[in-house]
Steps between C-alpha positions, in 0.01 A plus 500: 500500500874456523527133406294182474653154529329163462662201669381168357575133459297217349535127441634496226455797264303825501419815308391811694256744339419846634200675346496251215865547400785256559711631789742209547548125492709215630782371282373149420724312744307213665652598836355856485275432794805489728593864428305818575488727193508879553324700226489880469140577401508877561436596137205259476296645788270801471301715740178336621415134448749257349459138393770243578485156338735204499502219246678204658591158363587189699740335253471130570382192312298369793267661756690664784450780753579851380509842657530871446577783740535871439538829683472852354679786676412853390736759647335841527679832474567596863210295636633149565388196303187304418524119509257287298511129576 
């Protein structure tokens, strides 16, 4: 594996975990959902099965719609890339 990148945004905040360890997070700005975050998760992945988890918070005082979207790209040494959506 050459590199692994996770692209993610959530309304409003998130923490990304890979194999039970924190791999990245948003910065607490309430407008985070407007910007796609790019996280290098190469060092967190291992051969075989991996577990990805996202803890997301919709920071509002009243009920409102929320969302989360993510895309993992694993670039392989000389063999293209694997996309996990």
